[in-house]
A tleap script that builds the chain and sets N, CA, C and O, in Angstrom:
source leaprc.protein.ff14SB
mol = sequence {
  NMET SER GLU PRO VAL ASN LEU LEU GLU LEU
  LYS PRO LEU ARG THR ILE ALA TRP GLU ARG
  SER GLY ASP GLU ARG ILE ILE LEU ILE TYR
  PRO LYS PHE ARG SER MET PHE LEU ARG LYS
  TYR LEU VAL PRO TRP LEU ALA LYS PRO ASN
  PHE HIE ILE GLN LEU ASP ALA TYR GLY SER
  PHE ILE TRP GLN ARG CYS ASP GLY GLN THR
  ASP VAL GLY ARG ILE ALA THR GLU MET GLN
  ALA GLU PHE GLY LYS GLN VAL GLU PRO VAL
  TYR GLU ARG ILE SER LEU PHE LEU LYS ARG
  LEU GLU SER GLU HIE PHE ILE GLU CLEU
}
set mol.1.N position { 36.880 15.426 -25.405 }
set mol.1.CA position { 35.462 15.723 -25.470 }
set mol.1.C position { 34.669 14.419 -25.488 }
set mol.1.O position { 34.984 13.511 -26.257 }
set mol.2.N position { 33.654 14.326 -24.654 }
set mol.2.CA position { 32.886 13.084 -24.570 }
set mol.2.C position { 31.808 13.038 -25.649 }
set mol.2.O position { 31.343 14.064 -26.147 }
set mol.3.N position { 31.435 11.821 -25.983 }
set mol.3.CA position { 30.383 11.620 -26.978 }
set mol.3.C position { 29.030 11.965 -26.390 }
set mol.3.O position { 28.805 11.756 -25.197 }
set mol.4.N position { 28.120 12.493 -27.205 }
set mol.4.CA position { 26.773 12.763 -26.697 }
set mol.4.C position { 26.069 11.450 -26.332 }
set mol.4.O position { 26.277 10.417 -26.970 }
set mol.5.N position { 25.249 11.514 -25.313 }
set mol.5.CA position { 24.539 10.337 -24.832 }
set mol.5.C position { 23.112 10.363 -25.375 }
set mol.5.O position { 22.440 11.393 -25.326 }
set mol.6.N position { 22.663 9.239 -25.885 }
set mol.6.CA position { 21.294 9.118 -26.369 }
set mol.6.C position { 20.424 8.655 -25.205 }
set mol.6.O position { 20.525 7.508 -24.770 }
set mol.7.N position { 19.579 9.538 -24.706 }
set mol.7.CA position { 18.731 9.240 -23.564 }
set mol.7.C position { 17.876 8.002 -23.799 }
set mol.7.O position { 17.628 7.240 -22.865 }
set mol.8.N position { 17.426 7.791 -25.024 }
set mol.8.CA position { 16.541 6.671 -25.330 }
set mol.8.C position { 17.196 5.316 -25.127 }
set mol.8.O position { 16.501 4.309 -24.986 }
set mol.9.N position { 18.529 5.274 -25.109 }
set mol.9.CA position { 19.246 4.016 -24.928 }
set mol.9.C position { 19.586 3.738 -23.467 }
set mol.9.O position { 19.993 2.628 -23.127 }
set mol.10.N position { 19.421 4.742 -22.598 }
set mol.10.CA position { 19.780 4.569 -21.197 }
set mol.10.C position { 18.733 3.734 -20.468 }
set mol.10.O position { 17.558 3.718 -20.833 }
set mol.11.N position { 19.193 3.040 -19.425 }
set mol.11.CA position { 18.319 2.173 -18.631 }
set mol.11.C position { 18.308 2.687 -17.191 }
set mol.11.O position { 19.200 2.362 -16.407 }
set mol.12.N position { 17.296 3.491 -16.842 }
set mol.12.CA position { 17.251 4.064 -15.496 }
set mol.12.C position { 17.079 3.001 -14.409 }
set mol.12.O position { 16.391 1.998 -14.599 }
set mol.13.N position { 17.723 3.249 -13.265 }
set mol.13.CA position { 17.670 2.325 -12.137 }
set mol.13.C position { 17.290 3.093 -10.873 }
set mol.13.O position { 17.921 4.098 -10.544 }
set mol.14.N position { 16.268 2.626 -10.169 }
set mol.14.CA position { 15.811 3.250 -8.926 }
set mol.14.C position { 16.884 3.117 -7.852 }
set mol.14.O position { 17.569 2.097 -7.776 }
set mol.15.N position { 17.032 4.159 -7.015 }
set mol.15.CA position { 18.037 4.116 -5.952 }
set mol.15.C position { 17.448 4.399 -4.574 }
set mol.15.O position { 18.187 4.433 -3.589 }
set mol.16.N position { 16.143 4.602 -4.483 }
set mol.16.CA position { 15.526 4.852 -3.183 }
set mol.16.C position { 14.359 3.883 -2.973 }
set mol.16.O position { 13.894 3.230 -3.906 }
set mol.17.N position { 13.909 3.812 -1.736 }
set mol.17.CA position { 12.789 2.934 -1.400 }
set mol.17.C position { 11.488 3.510 -1.951 }
set mol.17.O position { 11.377 4.714 -2.181 }
set mol.18.N position { 10.512 2.637 -2.157 }
set mol.18.CA position { 9.212 3.052 -2.663 }
set mol.18.C position { 8.180 2.000 -2.308 }
set mol.18.O position { 8.515 0.877 -1.929 }
set mol.19.N position { 6.920 2.382 -2.437 }
set mol.19.CA position { 5.822 1.453 -2.196 }
set mol.19.C position { 4.644 1.856 -3.062 }
set mol.19.O position { 4.610 2.956 -3.616 }
set mol.20.N position { 3.676 0.951 -3.174 }
set mol.20.CA position { 2.444 1.218 -3.925 }
set mol.20.C position { 1.362 1.656 -2.956 }
set mol.20.O position { 1.214 1.094 -1.871 }
set mol.21.N position { 0.609 2.662 -3.360 }
set mol.21.CA position { -0.536 3.080 -2.552 }
set mol.21.C position { -1.739 2.222 -2.929 }
set mol.21.O position { -1.650 1.395 -3.837 }
set mol.22.N position { -2.845 2.411 -2.249 }
set mol.22.CA position { -4.049 1.638 -2.515 }
set mol.22.C position { -4.598 1.829 -3.916 }
set mol.22.O position { -5.244 0.932 -4.457 }
set mol.23.N position { -4.345 3.000 -4.514 }
set mol.23.CA position { -4.847 3.263 -5.866 }
set mol.23.C position { -3.786 2.991 -6.943 }
set mol.23.O position { -3.872 3.501 -8.060 }
set mol.24.N position { -2.781 2.172 -6.580 }
set mol.24.CA position { -1.724 1.755 -7.506 }
set mol.24.C position { -0.756 2.869 -7.895 }
set mol.24.O position { 0.034 2.700 -8.824 }
set mol.25.N position { -0.803 3.988 -7.212 }
set mol.25.CA position { 0.193 5.033 -7.449 }
set mol.25.C position { 1.445 4.698 -6.644 }
set mol.25.O position { 1.389 3.969 -5.654 }
set mol.26.N position { 2.551 5.234 -7.080 }
set mol.26.CA position { 3.823 4.978 -6.416 }
set mol.26.C position { 4.096 6.088 -5.406 }
set mol.26.O position { 3.864 7.267 -5.672 }
set mol.27.N position { 4.592 5.682 -4.247 }
set mol.27.CA position { 5.007 6.620 -3.212 }
set mol.27.C position { 6.501 6.422 -3.015 }
set mol.27.O position { 6.949 5.337 -2.645 }
set mol.28.N position { 7.269 7.482 -3.264 }
set mol.28.CA position { 8.709 7.434 -3.053 }
set mol.28.C position { 8.982 7.725 -1.586 }
set mol.28.O position { 8.369 8.616 -0.998 }
set mol.29.N position { 9.900 6.975 -0.999 }
set mol.29.CA position { 10.251 7.151 0.402 }
set mol.29.C position { 11.680 7.673 0.445 }
set mol.29.O position { 12.631 6.972 0.098 }
set mol.30.N position { 11.804 8.921 0.879 }
set mol.30.CA position { 13.070 9.621 0.796 }
set mol.30.C position { 13.473 10.116 2.188 }
set mol.30.O position { 12.690 10.814 2.833 }
set mol.31.N position { 14.674 9.772 2.668 }
set mol.31.CA position { 15.086 10.204 4.008 }
set mol.31.C position { 15.198 11.726 4.118 }
set mol.31.O position { 15.637 12.394 3.182 }
set mol.32.N position { 14.800 12.261 5.259 }
set mol.32.CA position { 14.865 13.708 5.475 }
set mol.32.C position { 16.300 14.198 5.544 }
set mol.32.O position { 16.581 15.350 5.214 }
set mol.33.N position { 17.204 13.338 5.968 }
set mol.33.CA position { 18.613 13.716 6.086 }
set mol.33.C position { 19.484 12.711 5.345 }
set mol.33.O position { 19.314 11.501 5.487 }
set mol.34.N position { 20.410 13.221 4.560 }
set mol.34.CA position { 21.338 12.349 3.838 }
set mol.34.C position { 22.592 12.072 4.655 }
set mol.34.O position { 23.224 11.026 4.506 }
set mol.35.N position { 22.939 13.000 5.503 }
set mol.35.CA position { 24.149 12.868 6.322 }
set mol.35.C position { 23.958 11.770 7.365 }
set mol.35.O position { 22.951 11.750 8.072 }
set mol.36.N position { 24.922 10.862 7.458 }
set mol.36.CA position { 24.842 9.789 8.445 }
set mol.36.C position { 24.846 10.351 9.863 }
set mol.36.O position { 24.182 9.806 10.744 }
set mol.37.N position { 25.580 11.426 10.090 }
set mol.37.CA position { 25.621 12.059 11.407 }
set mol.37.C position { 24.228 12.535 11.809 }
set mol.37.O position { 23.763 12.254 12.914 }
set mol.38.N position { 23.566 13.257 10.906 }
set mol.38.CA position { 22.230 13.763 11.209 }
set mol.38.C position { 21.225 12.624 11.369 }
set mol.38.O position { 20.343 12.679 12.227 }
set mol.39.N position { 21.363 11.609 10.550 }
set mol.39.CA position { 20.462 10.459 10.688 }
set mol.39.C position { 20.600 9.813 12.062 }
set mol.39.O position { 19.614 9.443 12.700 }
set mol.40.N position { 21.827 9.691 12.490 }
set mol.40.CA position { 22.082 9.013 13.755 }
set mol.40.C position { 21.540 9.798 14.945 }
set mol.40.O position { 20.966 9.222 15.870 }
set mol.41.N position { 21.728 11.133 14.914 }
set mol.41.CA position { 21.391 11.926 16.094 }
set mol.41.C position { 20.042 12.638 16.043 }
set mol.41.O position { 19.464 12.915 17.094 }
set mol.42.N position { 19.532 12.937 14.869 }
set mol.42.CA position { 18.260 13.662 14.786 }
set mol.42.C position { 17.055 12.781 14.472 }
set mol.42.O position { 15.961 13.012 14.987 }
set mol.43.N position { 17.252 11.790 13.642 }
set mol.43.CA position { 16.127 10.958 13.215 }
set mol.43.C position { 15.410 10.285 14.392 }
set mol.43.O position { 14.182 10.209 14.378 }
set mol.44.N position { 16.134 9.792 15.415 }
set mol.44.CA position { 15.409 9.177 16.530 }
set mol.44.C position { 14.411 10.120 17.219 }
set mol.44.O position { 13.477 9.656 17.872 }
set mol.45.N position { 14.600 11.423 17.080 }
set mol.45.CA position { 13.716 12.395 17.713 }
set mol.45.C position { 12.533 12.790 16.838 }
set mol.45.O position { 11.606 13.452 17.303 }
set mol.46.N position { 12.563 12.391 15.591 }
set mol.46.CA position { 11.508 12.765 14.655 }
set mol.46.C position { 10.375 11.748 14.650 }
set mol.46.O position { 10.604 10.548 14.799 }
set mol.47.N position { 9.161 12.234 14.480 }
set mol.47.CA position { 8.017 11.328 14.368 }
set mol.47.C position { 8.065 10.571 13.042 }
set mol.47.O position { 7.729 9.388 12.979 }
set mol.48.N position { 8.489 11.273 11.972 }
set mol.48.CA position { 8.572 10.666 10.650 }
set mol.48.C position { 9.952 10.965 10.059 }
set mol.48.O position { 10.233 12.110 9.706 }
set mol.49.N position { 10.801 9.969 9.947 }
set mol.49.CA position { 12.163 10.204 9.459 }
set mol.49.C position { 12.275 10.368 7.941 }
set mol.49.O position { 13.335 10.734 7.434 }
set mol.50.N position { 11.177 10.096 7.213 }
set mol.50.CA position { 11.228 10.140 5.747 }
set mol.50.C position { 10.162 11.059 5.170 }
set mol.50.O position { 9.106 11.279 5.763 }
set mol.51.N position { 10.480 11.588 3.988 }
set mol.51.CA position { 9.474 12.266 3.177 }
set mol.51.C position { 8.771 11.193 2.353 }
set mol.51.O position { 9.388 10.195 1.978 }
set mol.52.N position { 7.495 11.390 2.071 }
set mol.52.CA position { 6.738 10.505 1.191 }
set mol.52.C position { 6.224 11.353 0.031 }
set mol.52.O position { 5.481 12.314 0.231 }
set mol.53.N position { 6.627 10.986 -1.172 }
set mol.53.CA position { 6.269 11.735 -2.368 }
set mol.53.C position { 5.397 10.847 -3.240 }
set mol.53.O position { 5.862 9.822 -3.738 }
set mol.54.N position { 4.139 11.227 -3.431 }
set mol.54.CA position { 3.238 10.424 -4.260 }
set mol.54.C position { 3.303 10.910 -5.705 }
set mol.54.O position { 3.128 12.095 -5.989 }
set mol.55.N position { 3.557 9.976 -6.600 }
set mol.55.CA position { 3.634 10.282 -8.023 }
set mol.55.C position { 2.248 10.191 -8.654 }
set mol.55.O position { 1.374 9.481 -8.157 }
set mol.56.N position { 2.059 10.916 -9.748 }
set mol.56.CA position { 0.799 10.813 -10.492 }
set mol.56.C position { 0.833 9.530 -11.344 }
set mol.56.O position { 1.789 8.757 -11.273 }
set mol.57.N position { -0.198 9.320 -12.130 }
set mol.57.CA position { -0.305 8.090 -12.925 }
set mol.57.C position { 0.857 7.957 -13.915 }
set mol.57.O position { 1.384 6.862 -14.113 }
set mol.58.N position { 1.250 9.066 -14.530 }
set mol.58.CA position { 2.344 9.013 -15.508 }
set mol.58.C position { 3.679 8.726 -14.828 }
set mol.58.O position { 4.447 7.874 -15.275 }
set mol.59.N position { 3.941 9.444 -13.747 }
set mol.59.CA position { 5.179 9.227 -13.000 }
set mol.59.C position { 5.257 7.808 -12.448 }
set mol.59.O position { 6.320 7.189 -12.462 }
set mol.60.N position { 4.130 7.297 -11.962 }
set mol.60.CA position { 4.081 5.930 -11.441 }
set mol.60.C position { 4.379 4.920 -12.545 }
set mol.60.O position { 5.090 3.940 -12.324 }
set mol.61.N position { 3.834 5.166 -13.727 }
set mol.61.CA position { 4.064 4.288 -14.875 }
set mol.61.C position { 5.554 4.233 -15.205 }
set mol.61.O position { 6.113 3.155 -15.405 }
set mol.62.N position { 6.188 5.399 -15.261 }
set mol.62.CA position { 7.619 5.462 -15.585 }
set mol.62.C position { 8.435 4.814 -14.478 }
set mol.62.O position { 9.328 4.012 -14.753 }
set mol.63.N position { 8.134 5.158 -13.222 }
set mol.63.CA position { 8.904 4.666 -12.080 }
set mol.63.C position { 8.951 3.133 -12.047 }
set mol.63.O position { 10.003 2.549 -11.787 }
set mol.64.N position { 7.842 2.501 -12.304 }
set mol.64.CA position { 7.789 1.045 -12.243 }
set mol.64.C position { 8.699 0.393 -13.292 }
set mol.64.O position { 9.082 -0.767 -13.145 }
set mol.65.N position { 9.037 1.124 -14.328 }
set mol.65.CA position { 9.889 0.588 -15.386 }
set mol.65.C position { 11.353 0.980 -15.221 }
set mol.65.O position { 12.186 0.599 -16.044 }
set mol.66.N position { 11.677 1.722 -14.191 }
set mol.66.CA position { 13.071 2.110 -13.923 }
set mol.66.C position { 13.760 0.974 -13.164 }
set mol.66.O position { 14.122 1.118 -11.997 }
set mol.67.N position { 13.929 -0.142 -13.841 }
set mol.67.CA position { 14.448 -1.354 -13.221 }
set mol.67.C position { 15.887 -1.670 -13.615 }
set mol.67.O position { 16.423 -2.705 -13.220 }
set mol.68.N position { 16.510 -0.793 -14.383 }
set mol.68.CA position { 17.874 -1.041 -14.849 }
set mol.68.C position { 17.935 -1.970 -16.047 }
set mol.68.O position { 19.017 -2.235 -16.570 }
set mol.69.N position { 16.791 -2.465 -16.487 }
set mol.69.CA position { 16.724 -3.382 -17.628 }
set mol.69.C position { 16.001 -2.757 -18.828 }
set mol.69.O position { 16.312 -3.068 -19.979 }
set mol.70.N position { 15.048 -1.886 -18.551 }
set mol.70.CA position { 14.212 -1.301 -19.593 }
set mol.70.C position { 14.771 0.045 -20.024 }
set mol.70.O position { 14.972 0.929 -19.190 }
set mol.71.N position { 15.027 0.211 -21.326 }
set mol.71.CA position { 15.577 1.490 -21.786 }
set mol.71.C position { 14.471 2.533 -21.944 }
set mol.71.O position { 13.290 2.197 -22.027 }
set mol.72.N position { 14.871 3.786 -21.985 }
set mol.72.CA position { 13.939 4.906 -22.030 }
set mol.72.C position { 13.082 4.865 -23.296 }
set mol.72.O position { 11.905 5.224 -23.255 }
set mol.73.N position { 13.651 4.436 -24.405 }
set mol.73.CA position { 12.882 4.322 -25.646 }
set mol.73.C position { 11.710 3.367 -25.495 }
set mol.73.O position { 10.610 3.650 -25.969 }
set mol.74.N position { 11.939 2.248 -24.843 }
set mol.74.CA position { 10.857 1.272 -24.630 }
set mol.74.C position { 9.817 1.832 -23.658 }
set mol.74.O position { 8.617 1.629 -23.848 }
set mol.75.N position { 10.271 2.532 -22.621 }
set mol.75.CA position { 9.341 3.148 -21.675 }
set mol.75.C position { 8.428 4.121 -22.419 }
set mol.75.O position { 7.219 4.143 -22.186 }
set mol.76.N position { 9.006 4.926 -23.315 }
set mol.76.CA position { 8.221 5.900 -24.084 }
set mol.76.C position { 7.190 5.197 -24.959 }
set mol.76.O position { 6.037 5.622 -25.029 }
set mol.77.N position { 7.603 4.129 -25.622 }
set mol.77.CA position { 6.688 3.379 -26.492 }
set mol.77.C position { 5.533 2.789 -25.683 }
set mol.77.O position { 4.376 2.869 -26.095 }
set mol.78.N position { 5.851 2.198 -24.533 }
set mol.78.CA position { 4.815 1.608 -23.684 }
set mol.78.C position { 3.889 2.685 -23.113 }
set mol.78.O position { 2.688 2.464 -22.956 }
set mol.79.N position { 4.458 3.842 -22.809 }
set mol.79.CA position { 3.658 4.935 -22.261 }
set mol.79.C position { 2.675 5.459 -23.307 }
set mol.79.O position { 1.519 5.743 -22.991 }
set mol.80.N position { 3.130 5.586 -24.542 }
set mol.80.CA position { 2.243 6.012 -25.622 }
set mol.80.C position { 1.119 5.001 -25.829 }
set mol.80.O position { -0.030 5.381 -26.052 }
set mol.81.N position { 1.454 3.712 -25.755 }
set mol.81.CA position { 0.442 2.666 -25.930 }
set mol.81.C position { -0.582 2.693 -24.793 }
set mol.81.O position { -1.768 2.454 -25.019 }
set mol.82.N position { -0.133 2.980 -23.589 }
set mol.82.CA position { -1.014 2.982 -22.418 }
set mol.82.C position { -1.906 4.220 -22.340 }
set mol.82.O position { -3.099 4.116 -22.055 }
set mol.83.N position { -1.313 5.409 -22.600 }
set mol.83.CA position { -2.027 6.660 -22.366 }
set mol.83.C position { -2.411 7.421 -23.638 }
set mol.83.O position { -3.212 8.354 -23.576 }
set mol.84.N position { -1.859 7.043 -24.774 }
set mol.84.CA position { -2.206 7.703 -26.036 }
set mol.84.C position { -1.755 9.154 -26.098 }
set mol.84.O position { -0.672 9.495 -25.623 }
set mol.85.N position { -2.577 9.996 -26.676 }
set mol.85.CA position { -2.247 11.402 -26.910 }
set mol.85.C position { -2.118 12.220 -25.625 }
set mol.85.O position { -1.563 13.319 -25.645 }
set mol.86.N position { -2.623 11.694 -24.515 }
set mol.86.CA position { -2.548 12.423 -23.246 }
set mol.86.C position { -1.119 12.726 -22.817 }
set mol.86.O position { -0.881 13.703 -22.108 }
set mol.87.N position { -0.171 11.905 -23.237 }
set mol.87.CA position { 1.213 12.059 -22.776 }
set mol.87.C position { 2.115 12.783 -23.782 }
set mol.87.O position { 3.322 12.888 -23.566 }
set mol.88.N position { 1.549 13.268 -24.853 }
set mol.88.CA position { 2.360 13.978 -25.850 }
set mol.88.C position { 2.748 15.351 -25.325 }
set mol.88.O position { 1.926 16.010 -24.689 }
set mol.89.N position { 3.941 15.792 -25.564 }
set mol.89.CA position { 5.078 15.139 -26.241 }
set mol.89.C position { 5.788 14.190 -25.275 }
set mol.89.O position { 6.433 14.633 -24.324 }
set mol.90.N position { 5.669 12.913 -25.518 }
set mol.90.CA position { 6.111 11.876 -24.584 }
set mol.90.C position { 7.614 11.917 -24.322 }
set mol.90.O position { 8.039 11.719 -23.184 }
set mol.91.N position { 8.426 12.169 -25.343 }
set mol.91.CA position { 9.877 12.149 -25.147 }
set mol.91.C position { 10.328 13.310 -24.266 }
set mol.91.O position { 11.196 13.139 -23.410 }
set mol.92.N position { 9.753 14.474 -24.470 }
set mol.92.CA position { 10.098 15.623 -23.622 }
set mol.92.C position { 9.623 15.397 -22.196 }
set mol.92.O position { 10.335 15.711 -21.243 }
set mol.93.N position { 8.423 14.855 -22.049 }
set mol.93.CA position { 7.859 14.588 -20.726 }
set mol.93.C position { 8.751 13.627 -19.940 }
set mol.93.O position { 9.087 13.879 -18.783 }
set mol.94.N position { 9.129 12.523 -20.588 }
set mol.94.CA position { 9.968 11.529 -19.917 }
set mol.94.C position { 11.349 12.103 -19.626 }
set mol.94.O position { 11.899 11.884 -18.546 }
set mol.95.N position { 11.903 12.825 -20.570 }
set mol.95.CA position { 13.225 13.417 -20.384 }
set mol.95.C position { 13.253 14.338 -19.166 }
set mol.95.O position { 14.149 14.227 -18.329 }
set mol.96.N position { 12.298 15.230 -19.062 }
set mol.96.CA position { 12.246 16.149 -17.922 }
set mol.96.C position { 12.054 15.403 -16.607 }
set mol.96.O position { 12.702 15.721 -15.609 }
set mol.97.N position { 11.178 14.426 -16.604 }
set mol.97.CA position { 10.903 13.661 -15.386 }
set mol.97.C position { 12.142 12.900 -14.933 }
set mol.97.O position { 12.493 12.935 -13.754 }
set mol.98.N position { 12.810 12.212 -15.859 }
set mol.98.CA position { 13.997 11.437 -15.502 }
set mol.98.C position { 15.154 12.329 -15.066 }
set mol.98.O position { 15.898 11.977 -14.151 }
set mol.99.N position { 15.307 13.469 -15.708 }
set mol.99.CA position { 16.372 14.397 -15.303 }
set mol.99.C position { 16.128 14.898 -13.891 }
set mol.99.O position { 17.069 15.049 -13.111 }
set mol.100.N position { 14.869 15.155 -13.557 }
set mol.100.CA position { 14.539 15.601 -12.201 }
set mol.100.C position { 14.817 14.500 -11.178 }
set mol.100.O position { 15.388 14.756 -10.118 }
set mol.101.N position { 14.406 13.270 -11.506 }
set mol.101.CA position { 14.679 12.151 -10.607 }
set mol.101.C position { 16.173 11.949 -10.411 }
set mol.101.O position { 16.628 11.670 -9.302 }
set mol.102.N position { 16.932 12.088 -11.484 }
set mol.102.CA position { 18.380 11.924 -11.388 }
set mol.102.C position { 19.002 13.045 -10.560 }
set mol.102.O position { 19.896 12.788 -9.753 }
set mol.103.N position { 18.548 14.272 -10.742 }
set mol.103.CA position { 19.112 15.396 -9.987 }
set mol.103.C position { 18.850 15.259 -8.485 }
set mol.103.O position { 19.627 15.755 -7.669 }
set mol.104.N position { 17.761 14.588 -8.125 }
set mol.104.CA position { 17.431 14.357 -6.712 }
set mol.104.C position { 18.043 13.050 -6.180 }
set mol.104.O position { 17.842 12.687 -5.021 }
set mol.105.N position { 18.792 12.353 -7.044 }
set mol.105.CA position { 19.441 11.082 -6.712 }
set mol.105.C position { 18.428 9.976 -6.395 }
set mol.105.O position { 18.687 9.106 -5.564 }
set mol.106.N position { 17.274 10.021 -7.068 }
set mol.106.CA position { 16.257 8.981 -6.911 }
set mol.106.C position { 16.501 7.839 -7.893 }
set mol.106.O position { 16.066 6.711 -7.660 }
set mol.107.N position { 17.197 8.135 -8.992 }
set mol.107.CA position { 17.555 7.131 -9.997 }
set mol.107.C position { 18.978 7.370 -10.480 }
set mol.107.O position { 19.557 8.435 -10.265 }
set mol.108.N position { 19.528 6.352 -11.139 }
set mol.108.CA position { 20.785 6.486 -11.864 }
set mol.108.C position { 20.489 6.198 -13.324 }
set mol.108.O position { 19.733 5.281 -13.646 }
set mol.109.N position { 21.086 6.982 -14.201 }
set mol.109.CA position { 20.914 6.735 -15.642 }
set mol.109.C position { 22.162 6.068 -16.195 }
set mol.109.O position { 22.226 5.773 -17.389 }
savepdb mol mol.pdb
quit
């Protein structure tokens, strides 16, 4: 049986491309096809080979700190300092967001 993992100690790391929009929000750049075969044969025919997902202010704040160096506990503390009561319950919010990013293979925990 494995030991339980403390999410607050994990250091998320981005695994996909991204860019900043003009209003400082983050745009995730995600390929439409994961299969190398489909990328090779279908992508050349597409006008846009990638999905672009724009994050809100909170998601952008978290994403910028997913550098593999900053742990989730520190991200939560900085988020509370930046946004105050607007982000409460901050730990649940971050947990759900990071789990979603991980399930989509946008980050590694």
